[in-house]
VOBA-1610 file (N, C-alpha, C; in pm, whole numbers, padded with zeros to 5 digits, always signed):
BEGIN
Met+05012+03525+19966Met+05051+03583+20073Met+05128+03722+20082Ser+05084+03820+20068Ser+05099+03944+20039Ser+05155+03984+20232Val+05204+04127+20104Val+05334+04206+20254Val+05262+04375+20222Ser+05279+04429+20312Ser+05225+04517+20361Ser+05378+04640+20397Met+05375+04754+20382Met+05472+04823+20374Met+05523+04771+20588Asn+05390+04793+20631Asn+05444+04766+20737Asn+05548+04624+20822Ser+05544+04595+20696Ser+05677+04459+20750Ser+05823+04452+20746Thr+05909+04435+20819Thr+06032+04453+20819Thr+06093+04322+20833Ser+06250+04303+20833Ser+06283+04187+20788Ser+06414+04211+20865Val+06503+04201+20941Val+06677+04191+20936Val+06731+04016+20935Asn+06646+03920+20929Asn+06686+03799+20921Asn+06763+03777+20801Pro+06920+03759+20812Pro+07032+03750+20683Pro+07046+03647+20584Thr+06909+03594+20606Thr+06833+03486+20493Thr+06706+03502+20430Ser+06650+03625+20415Ser+06603+03673+20332Ser+06654+03802+20280Val+06497+03819+20139Val+06562+03852+20004Val+06436+03901+19927Thr+06421+04029+19894Thr+06374+04095+19790Thr+06414+04007+19630Val+06304+03967+19631Val+06328+03970+19409Val+06257+04054+19310Ile+06256+04137+19265Ile+06201+04196+19124Ile+06209+04194+19074Gly+06114+04150+18960Gly+06115+04085+18806Gly+06117+03952+18839Leu+06007+03933+18782Leu+06016+03754+18748Leu+06018+03680+18582Gly+06069+03744+18529Gly+06101+03702+18415Gly+06165+03564+18453Pro+06232+03528+18330Pro+06257+03390+18368Pro+06354+03332+18440Met+06467+03455+18408Met+06546+03522+18551Met+06514+03520+18644Gly+06418+03587+18653Gly+06337+03600+18799Gly+06303+03526+18835Lys+06248+03460+18779Lys+06123+03316+18870Lys+06249+03195+18946Ala+06376+03179+18817Ala+06476+03128+18862Ala+06531+03179+18962Met+06629+03270+19077Met+06634+03338+19058Met+06574+03347+19261Ala+06460+03313+19254Ala+06303+03354+19392Ala+06332+03186+19443Gly+06291+03076+19378Gly+06301+02953+19299Gly+06391+02939+19393Ala+06542+02936+19383Ala+06647+02922+19465Ala+06664+02953+19629Tyr+06606+03070+19558Tyr+06590+03093+19751Tyr+06543+03055+19807Leu+06437+03000+19750Leu+06279+02905+19833Leu+06370+02795+19889Asp+06437+02716+19776Asp+06524+02644+19748Asp+06572+02605+19869Asn+06679+02710+19919Asn+06750+02738+20049Asn+06686+02796+20165Gly+06594+02774+20188Gly+06535+02783+20346Gly+06514+02959+20327Tyr+06492+03015+20246Tyr+06517+03174+20244Tyr+06361+03254+20228Glu+06382+03334+20369Glu+06228+03409+20338Glu+06223+03480+20194Val+06122+03534+20088Val+06147+03536+19956Val+05981+03647+19969Thr+06046+03786+19924Thr+05904+03857+19880Thr+05955+03870+19738Val+05907+03881+19676Val+05814+03950+19580Val+05779+04019+19474Trp+05787+04132+19410Trp+05717+04211+19327Trp+05772+04179+19137Asn+05645+04186+19009Asn+05644+04168+18901Asn+05567+04320+18896Arg+05533+04373+18805Arg+05480+04444+18681Arg+05327+04365+18662Thr+05384+04247+18677Thr+05217+04155+18632Thr+05255+04078+18747Ala+05138+04100+18867Ala+05119+04032+18933Ala+05086+03889+18982Glu+05048+03838+18809Glu+05006+03688+18812Glu+05120+03569+18840Arg+05222+03645+18752Arg+05314+03554+18769Arg+05407+03502+18870Ala+05341+03593+18986Ala+05443+03561+19158Ala+05359+03398+19146Asp+05213+03401+19167Asp+05158+03287+19148Asp+05256+03139+19241Pro+05341+03108+19124Pro+05410+02962+19143Pro+05497+02943+19274Leu+05544+03042+19280Leu+05634+03131+19402Leu+05550+03140+19505Val+05472+03231+19526Val+05347+03230+19613Val+05288+03100+19653Ala+05285+03049+19551Ala+05205+02850+19642Ala+05333+02800+19684Arg+05484+02827+19633Arg+05564+02776+19728Arg+05634+02814+19856Gly+05562+02984+19904Gly+05590+02992+20034Gly+05617+03150+19999Ala+05634+03172+19881Ala+05696+03322+19876Ala+05603+03451+19929His+05658+03589+19966His+05508+03658+20000His+05517+03736+19877Arg+05426+03755+19841Arg+05415+03904+19738Arg+05347+04029+19748Ala+05504+04102+19752Ala+05450+04247+19775Ala+05305+04350+19675Glu+05230+04435+19800Glu+05158+04491+19745Glu+05196+04596+19644Ser+05267+04655+19643Ser+05399+04737+19568Ser+05469+04762+19570Val+05567+04843+19487Val+05651+04867+19493Val+05735+04902+19631Ala+05687+04976+19717Ala+05743+05061+19830Ala+05770+04929+19937Ala+05682+04851+19885Ala+05598+04803+20006Ala+05798+04605+19973Ala+05796+04597+19882Ala+05884+04546+19860Ala+06050+04541+19879Leu+06044+04654+19876Leu+06149+04723+19878Leu+06210+04810+20073Ala+06056+04791+20136Ala+06081+04837+20292Ala+06068+04689+20376Val+06034+04560+20335Val+06033+04449+20437Val+06207+04441+20425Asn+06274+04412+20311Asn+06464+04395+20314Asn+06512+04426+20310Glu+06649+04435+20360Glu+06748+04544+20307Glu+06803+04454+20166Leu+06847+04352+20154Leu+06845+04328+20020Leu+06790+04254+19959Val+06804+04319+19809Val+06682+04343+19700Val+06751+04327+19573Val+06746+04214+19493Val+06751+04144+19340Val+06669+04216+19253Leu+06736+04214+19165Leu+06607+04290+19023Leu+06697+04263+18925Ser+06633+04197+18867Ser+06601+04069+18690Ser+06519+04159+18618Leu+06606+04250+18543Leu+06544+04306+18450Leu+06545+04358+18319Thr+06445+04440+18251Thr+06469+04413+18103Thr+06602+04502+18088Asp+06621+04613+18100Asp+06697+04694+18153Asp+06697+04795+18227Tyr+06805+04896+18255Tyr+06799+05047+18329Tyr+06680+05087+18332Ala+06618+05124+18234Ala+06493+05238+18212Ala+06420+05115+18266Ala+06420+05002+18284Ala+06269+04914+18352Ala+06300+04936+18498Met+06447+04924+18544Met+06512+04960+18650Met+06408+05137+18770Tyr+06414+05210+18660Tyr+06369+05349+18719Tyr+06254+05319+18732Ala+06168+05282+18634Ala+06011+05297+18580Ala+06019+05260+18730Ile+06020+05150+18791Ile+06060+05045+18885Ile+05975+05071+18956Leu+06136+05166+19028Leu+06253+05221+19149Leu+06134+05355+19175Glu+06060+05434+19083Glu+06096+05522+19113Glu+05891+05530+19136Gln+05840+05436+19170Gln+05754+05424+19141Gln+05727+05441+19375Ala+05830+05409+19429Ala+05847+05371+19534Ala+05917+05565+19607Pro+05843+05626+19680Pro+05937+05723+19713Pro+06085+05719+19766Ser+06173+05791+19736Ser+06308+05774+19747Ser+06387+05731+19820Ala+06294+05761+19952Ala+06310+05713+20109Ala+06314+05597+20135Ala+06284+05538+20024Ala+06217+05379+20064Ala+06381+05300+20034Leu+06426+05391+19909Leu+06548+05348+19832Leu+06660+05311+20006Lys+06681+05398+20098Lys+06748+05399+20219Lys+06784+05218+20263Gly+07001+05248+20257Gly+06912+05172+20373Gly+06969+04976+20317Arg+06960+05017+20123Arg+06927+04908+20070Arg+07047+04891+19996Thr+07040+04709+19947Thr+07148+04662+19921Thr+07061+04663+19790Leu+07101+04678+19681Leu+07015+04675+19563Leu+07103+04620+19438Val+07151+04424+19409Val+07147+04344+19406Val+07150+04382+19240Asn+07220+04450+19083Asn+07088+04465+19029Asn+07205+04385+18877Leu+07073+04259+18899Leu+07157+04180+18728Leu+07087+04249+18651Thr+07044+04312+18574Thr+07016+04420+18486Thr+07078+04402+18385Ser+07071+04326+18238Ser+07156+04418+18142Ser+07154+04520+18102Asp+07244+04585+18087Asp+07273+04701+18012Asp+07456+04746+18030Thr+07497+04858+17966Thr+07553+04918+17910Thr+07657+04971+18096Pro+07798+04950+18077Pro+07865+04999+18146Pro+07817+05154+18218Asp+07807+05247+18141Asp+07871+05363+18155Asp+07663+05401+18251Leu+07576+05268+18204Leu+07446+05337+18270Leu+07430+05272+18403Ala+07549+05158+18373Ala+07533+05079+18538Ala+07619+05223+18632Arg+07686+05233+18586Arg+07769+05350+18711Arg+07637+05456+18734Arg+07549+05520+18601Arg+07485+05600+18647Arg+07413+05544+18749Ala+07371+05451+18718Ala+07267+05331+18849Ala+07367+05381+18982Ala+07490+05384+19000Ala+07587+05335+19103Ala+07523+05442+19137Ala+07550+05553+19154Ala+07551+05698+19166Ala+07415+05760+19206Trp+07306+05686+19127Trp+07177+05712+19104Trp+07100+05687+19239Ala+07146+05563+19262Ala+07148+05520+19439Ala+07182+05521+19517Ala+07354+05575+19507Ala+07390+05630+19582Ala+07369+05772+19659Glu+07260+05889+19588Glu+07235+05997+19600Glu+07090+05988+19684Arg+07049+05870+19707Arg+06896+05820+19787Arg+06984+05734+19905Gly+07084+05676+19960Gly+07163+05601+20028Gly+07095+05484+19979Ala+07082+05399+19891Ala+07153+05283+19881Ala+07221+05286+19800Val+07320+05084+19846Val+07425+05073+19786Val+07375+04989+19593His+07454+04980+19520His+07402+04932+19405His+07532+04852+19383Ile+07452+04755+19357Ile+07610+04633+19291Ile+07578+04594+19206Thr+07678+04604+19044Thr+07576+04535+18968Thr+07633+04369+18890Gly+07571+04300+18875Gly+07573+04182+18838Gly+07561+04155+18622Gly+07612+04067+18650Gly+07585+04011+18522Gly+07614+03837+18554Val+07505+03792+18514Val+07470+03639+18507Val+07574+03570+18439Gln+07618+03497+18375Gln+07675+03426+18328Gln+07634+03288+18278Thr+07515+03273+18322Thr+07442+03114+18348Thr+07307+03127+18256Pro+07222+03098+18156Pro+07097+03107+18119Pro+07006+03063+18289Pro+06865+03037+18271Pro+06764+03022+18410Pro+06842+02904+18495Pro+06828+02773+18407Pro+06885+02620+18432Pro+06962+02647+18493Gly+07110+02736+18536Gly+07218+02725+18568Gly+07183+02762+18716Ile+07075+02859+18789Ile+07061+02947+18860Ile+07051+02847+18999Gly+07183+02810+19076Gly+07156+02738+19202Gly+07263+02626+19201Asn+07332+02674+19049Asn+07477+02537+19044Asn+07601+02624+19096Pro+07657+02603+19141Pro+07755+02674+19224Pro+07901+02659+19101Glu+07889+02616+19030Glu+07968+02585+18901Glu+07953+02730+18774Thr+07796+02753+18856Thr+07817+02931+18739Thr+07904+02971+18779Ser+07836+03118+18756Ser+07930+03237+18751Ser+07824+03332+18732Thr+07830+03420+18766Thr+07820+03550+18784Thr+07931+03682+18799Tyr+07898+03798+18670Tyr+07966+03853+18719Tyr+07952+03971+18800Tyr+08004+03974+18898Tyr+08008+04146+18956Tyr+08140+04262+19014Ser+08044+04376+19055Ser+08142+04439+19031Ser+08069+04576+19154Gly+08122+04679+19218Gly+08086+04753+19343Gly+08216+04738+19445Pro+08115+04825+19526Pro+08151+04753+19662Pro+08261+04684+19736Glu+08348+04608+19729Glu+08383+04517+19754Glu+08285+04450+19876Glu+08334+04511+19989Glu+08248+04516+20145Glu+08115+04486+20170Ala+08032+04527+20049Ala+07874+04477+20012Ala+07897+04365+19926Val+07949+04324+19853Val+07987+04209+19797Val+08023+04119+19893Glu+08084+04124+19996Glu+08115+04025+20075Glu+08002+04033+20149Ala+07964+04111+20223Ala+07829+04102+20326Ala+07764+04042+20294His+07727+04022+20162His+07639+03923+20081His+07641+03840+20044Arg+07811+03816+20004Arg+07798+03670+20009Arg+07720+03522+19958Ala+07726+03481+20137Ala+07633+03408+20113Ala+07479+03370+20031Ala+07466+03520+20009Ala+07287+03489+19924Ala+07370+03553+19822Leu+07457+03593+19798Leu+07448+03548+19598Leu+07525+03390+19569Glu+07578+03356+19696Glu+07600+03231+19625Glu+07547+03080+19614Val+07434+03171+19669Val+07252+03105+19643Val+07238+03116+19506Leu+07256+03200+19468Leu+07222+03160+19283Leu+07360+03147+19200Thr+07497+03121+19197Thr+07578+03135+19127Thr+07722+03141+19200Gly+07792+03090+19167Gly+07956+03169+19175Gly+08005+03303+19196Ile+08070+03306+19234Ile+08105+03485+19260Ile+08226+03536+19134Asp+08227+03621+19081Asp+08359+03667+18981Asp+08400+03766+18991Tyr+08364+03836+19087Tyr+08419+03968+19153Tyr+08526+04051+19056Leu+08528+04185+18999Leu+08591+04215+18928Leu+08637+04359+18900Gly+08592+04443+19033Gly+08657+04535+19122Gly+08545+04648+19147Glu+08614+04695+19218Glu+08509+04880+19305Glu+08395+04930+19131Asp+08443+04915+19017Asp+08386+05029+18958Asp+08326+04957+18874Pro+08176+05003+18960Pro+08030+04928+18912Pro+08018+04904+18757Gly+08119+04989+18706Gly+08041+04976+18543Gly+08131+04817+18453Leu+08254+04759+18607Leu+08300+04632+18501Leu+08227+04533+18458Ala+08145+04516+18547Ala+08086+04349+18557Ala+07981+04403+18426Ala+07932+04494+18383Ala+07850+04498+18246Ala+07928+04486+18133Leu+08020+04543+18155Leu+08107+04512+18096Leu+08166+04415+18013Phe+08193+04333+18147Phe+08217+04196+18088Phe+08142+04120+18035Tyr+08003+04208+18117Tyr+07873+04122+18040Tyr+07842+04149+17903Gln+07846+04244+17838Gln+07874+04235+17727Gln+07959+04218+17628Leu+08101+04209+17705Leu+08170+04193+17563Leu+08194+04001+17566Leu+08045+03914+17714Leu+08058+03802+17705Leu+07957+03765+17563Met+07843+03840+17616Met+07791+03879+17455Met+07806+03883+17345Asp+07900+03932+17330Asp+07886+04009+17197Asp+07982+03876+17115Met+08057+03771+17222Met+08112+03690+17146Met+07969+03496+17176Phe+07864+03505+17262Phe+07827+03438+17299Phe+07690+03462+17139Trp+07593+03579+17078Trp+07528+03583+17046Trp+07590+03577+16897Thr+07695+03677+16881Thr+07743+03647+16688Thr+07781+03434+16676Gly+07844+03404+16790Gly+07904+03259+16783Gly+07748+03168+16719Met+07681+03197+16892Met+07556+03133+16804Met+07476+03158+16736Leu+07456+03274+16647Leu+07366+03259+16504Leu+07493+03245+16412Ser+07650+03219+16390Ser+07653+03187+16269Ser+07678+03006+16319Tyr+07631+02942+16418Tyr+07532+02829+16405Tyr+07455+02779+16391Val+07381+02903+16386Val+07209+02907+16345Val+07222+02905+16164His+07329+02985+16160His+07315+03078+16011His+07415+02875+15946Ala+07512+02873+15977Ala+07570+02656+15957Ala+07500+02551+15958Met+07368+02576+16030Met+07261+02477+16069Met+07127+02480+15904Ala+07092+02636+15928Ala+07031+02663+15802Ala+07074+02602+15646Val+07191+02567+15632Val+07279+02551+15523Val+07315+02435+15537Ala+07342+02344+15653Ala+07324+02245+15669Ala+07205+02175+15657Asp+07074+02251+15671Asp+06923+02104+15688Asp+06907+02166+15502Ala+06956+02253+15437Ala+06912+02305+15277Ala+07002+02181+15234Asn+07087+02117+15292Asn+07137+02035+15191Asn+07163+01901+15273Gly+07020+01901+15347Gly+06991+01763+15354Gly+07101+01689+15516Val+07123+01752+15573Val+07239+01710+15700Val+07165+01787+15847Ser+07171+01660+15945Ser+07085+01718+16025Ser+07160+01793+16154Ala+07067+01850+16264Ala+07156+01892+16353Ala+07261+01789+16402Ala+07158+01623+16427Ala+07294+01526+16533Ala+07374+01515+16450Arg+07326+01508+16298Arg+07505+01475+16216Arg+07617+01532+16217Leu+07517+01720+16242Leu+07657+01776+16177Leu+07738+01817+16370Leu+07613+01763+16483Leu+07646+01817+16660Leu+07819+01782+16606Pro+07821+01706+16630Pro+08040+01640+16706Pro+08099+01741+16566His+08116+01778+16492His+08214+01849+16399His+08198+02014+16454Ala+08035+02078+16487Ala+08005+02192+16547Ala+08106+02198+16694Ser+08028+02061+16710Ser+08131+02063+16923Ser+08272+02129+16861Lys+08359+02023+16741Lys+08476+02104+16767Lys+08542+02202+16727Ala+08384+02283+16595Ala+08507+02379+16523Ala+08428+02517+16586Met+08361+02460+16735Met+08337+02642+16814Met+08374+02612+16972Asp+08444+02533+16930Asp+08569+02505+17085Asp+08711+02591+17056Phe+08679+02699+17060Phe+08759+02817+17032Phe+08906+02780+17178Arg+08915+02732+17219Arg+08989+02749+17349Arg+09172+02798+17291Tyr+09155+02702+17238Tyr+09309+02695+17187Tyr+09330+02799+17111Phe+09307+02856+17001Phe+09237+03003+16890Phe+09296+03125+16986Leu+09208+03102+17171Leu+09212+03192+17231Leu+09314+03201+17314Glu+09384+03118+17335Glu+09473+03144+17421Glu+09643+03186+17304Phe+09609+03086+17216Phe+09702+03139+17156Phe+09732+03249+17125Tyr+09600+03401+17081Tyr+09587+03494+17027Tyr+09609+03588+17136Ala+09569+03586+17267Ala+09545+03681+17303Ala+09709+03812+17393Pro+09749+03661+17388Pro+09935+03720+17437Pro+09942+03797+17271Arg+09908+03733+17211Arg+09978+03833+17073Arg+09876+03969+17036Ile+09779+03973+17108Ile+09675+04068+17063Ile+09740+04179+17196Asp+09829+04120+17243Asp+09793+04218+17373Asp+09936+04282+17373Ala+10038+04187+17277Ala+10153+04235+17212Ala+10183+04372+17123Gly+10091+04372+17041Gly+10017+04420+16911Gly+10146+04334+16777Asn+10136+04224+16872Asn+10140+04104+16690Asn+10084+04058+16625His+10016+04111+16520His+09972+04041+16446His+10017+04017+16301Asp+10106+03946+16337Asp+10224+03890+16221Asp+10125+03772+16172Gly+10166+03785+16035Gly+10086+03690+15989Gly+10162+03591+15896Asp+10194+03492+16014Asp+10307+03372+16081Asp+10204+03228+16026Val+10084+03235+16119Val+10024+03146+16148Val+09868+03141+16030Asp+09869+03264+16035Asp+09698+03273+15976Asp+09684+03436+15908Arg+09664+03449+15768Arg+09648+03579+15725Arg+09500+03628+15687Leu+09524+03742+15651Leu+09382+03865+15639Leu+09321+03735+15481Ala+09449+03745+15425Ala+09375+03702+15281Ala+09308+03562+15296Met+09397+03486+15362Met+09312+03382+15339Met+09144+03373+15405Gly+09165+03456+15451Gly+09057+03470+15504Gly+08865+03517+15441Val+08975+03575+15334Val+08884+03717+15249Val+08842+03537+15166Ala+08917+03504+15134Ala+08916+03381+15047Ala+08831+03262+15072Ser+08844+03215+15238Ser+08719+03151+15321Ser+08582+03207+15276Met+08552+03344+15312Met+08467+03353+15359Met+08394+03409+15217Glu+08444+03391+15127Glu+08416+03419+15031Glu+08347+03265+14926His+08417+03098+14983His+08332+02985+15015His+08237+02993+15012Val+08232+03026+15201Val+08130+03028+15253Val+08013+03086+15250Leu+08038+03177+15171Leu+07898+03278+15082Leu+07853+03173+15005His+07946+03163+14878His+07896+03076+14779His+07823+02955+14802Thr+07862+02943+14882Thr+07787+02784+14979Thr+07672+02816+15002Ala+07664+02904+15085Ala+07491+02932+15135Ala+07419+02994+15041Glu+07489+03071+14912Glu+07388+03117+14835Glu+07373+03064+14762Ala+07467+02932+14702Ala+07395+02768+14612Ala+07290+02668+14654Ser+07292+02723+14827Ser+07225+02667+14915Ser+07113+02739+14954Gly+07073+02833+14921Gly+06910+02888+14866Gly+06887+03034+15026Val+07030+02998+15089Val+07020+03018+15223Val+07077+03146+15265Asp+06982+03268+15354Asp+07027+03454+15356Asp+07182+03429+15385Thr+07250+03584+15295Thr+07390+03575+15256Thr+07391+03674+15419Ala+07302+03699+15544Ala+07378+03888+15530Ala+07472+03827+15632Leu+07489+03763+15670Leu+07580+03702+15777Leu+07742+03700+15738Pro+07736+03615+15647Pro+07811+03623+15596Pro+07902+03745+15505Thr+07782+03801+15420Thr+07842+03919+15394Thr+07899+04055+15484Ala+07820+03996+15571Ala+07932+04125+15687Ala+08033+04071+15743Val+08056+03989+15794Val+08138+03881+15805Val+08279+03918+15711Leu+08256+03852+15539Leu+08340+03917+15434Leu+08406+04116+15493Ala+08284+04137+15463Ala+08277+04309+15424Ala+08394+04347+15501His+08387+04293+15632His+08483+04297+15757His+08635+04285+15666Phe+08652+04124+15652Phe+08788+04116+15621Phe+08775+04189+15506Arg+08726+04212+15360Arg+08816+04307+15345Arg+08812+04395+15373Arg+08748+04532+15443Arg+08837+04644+15463Arg+08933+04619+15549Gly+08966+04499+15635Gly+09116+04522+15688Gly+09213+04480+15604Ala+09172+04365+15507Ala+09224+04349+15302Ala+09308+04501+15238Ala+09223+04630+15286Ala+09213+04716+15195Ala+09311+04805+15282Ala+09229+04791+15419Ala+09394+04917+15506Ala+09459+04873+15506Gly+09522+04726+15423Gly+09650+04690+15400Gly+09763+04612+15470His+09635+04459+15530His+09636+04379+15628His+09626+04289+15562Ser+09623+04258+15464Ser+09598+04128+15374Ser+09689+04028+15449Glu+09849+04091+15472Glu+09925+03996+15499Glu+09924+03951+15624Asp+09916+03979+15703Asp+09839+04011+15839Asp+09808+03910+15913Ser+09802+03880+16017Ser+09712+03775+16106Ser+09553+03880+16080Phe+09442+03826+16107Phe+09322+03803+16096Phe+09295+03865+16211Thr+09375+03885+16326Thr+09352+03962+16464Thr+09381+04103+16424Ser+09436+04137+16254Ser+09449+04300+16283Ser+09363+04351+16294Leu+09261+04302+16275Leu+09115+04376+16297Leu+09059+04444+16357Val+09126+04459+16534Val+09164+04484+16557Val+09165+04641+16544Lys+09298+04649+16499Lys+09332+04787+16469Lys+09217+04854+16417Val+09154+04812+16265Val+09072+04803+16139Val+08955+04867+16304Leu+08872+04794+16343Leu+08759+04804+16419Leu+08734+04915+16539Arg+08850+04963+16574Arg+08906+05025+16688Arg+09070+05117+16632Pro+08983+05224+16513Pro+09121+05373+16512Pro+09178+05388+16566
//
């Protein structure tokens, strides 16, 4: 079913979803599962076909997608894509709309987007989804939100269809910042797992055999809870760990990877950071002293 610009909805359980990658599809599907009237738009129109088959309405244009609902959920690659898409519609099409922008990008770009939306009479809520697409619709998962609190509260029911809400504050850049902090840890950690698996595989160890050991090694909660208050206090004493130990440990990791015929770029990069900290005089300090080296 197609939607034209003459359609208008005041139904509180009505939403427009723009962007139908895996995340956008999951979001539109969750709304359909919860009885919402869902309008969708995507640059590749046929991606909407499975959703239309389930009852979603396909907008014939970006302007039509904006016109039909006050609440508009954006799930795009980056903010450049947001501008490229929304600027296909007249500026007036954004007036009175609440844009829930679940697109990943930098805090500064989120702030600029909020100002851009406000200039056109729209409200911008920044979001950072903390789950992969299969977690959409699970209330135990969560999304970072920042921007006008009254807008978040006005649409709480609709947002909670997707995930739980982790509201961070009025600054529209906060959700983007926390999301990027999360991604910094997630991708670095997961790459270390993939690298370790390459070394394991080279030595005849399967992923299944390593799994229980990997799960223990990557459960950082104890360490995070131990180091967080010390970092906030500026305490990098080497009473529990020393950066010199980290240097030696990463040298062993590097040599093991080399002997296994596995690419050494990742452990080399980690070792370089450790050596840089040691050269700055922190050999006898905790490895957390690298905070001062990374942010001079």
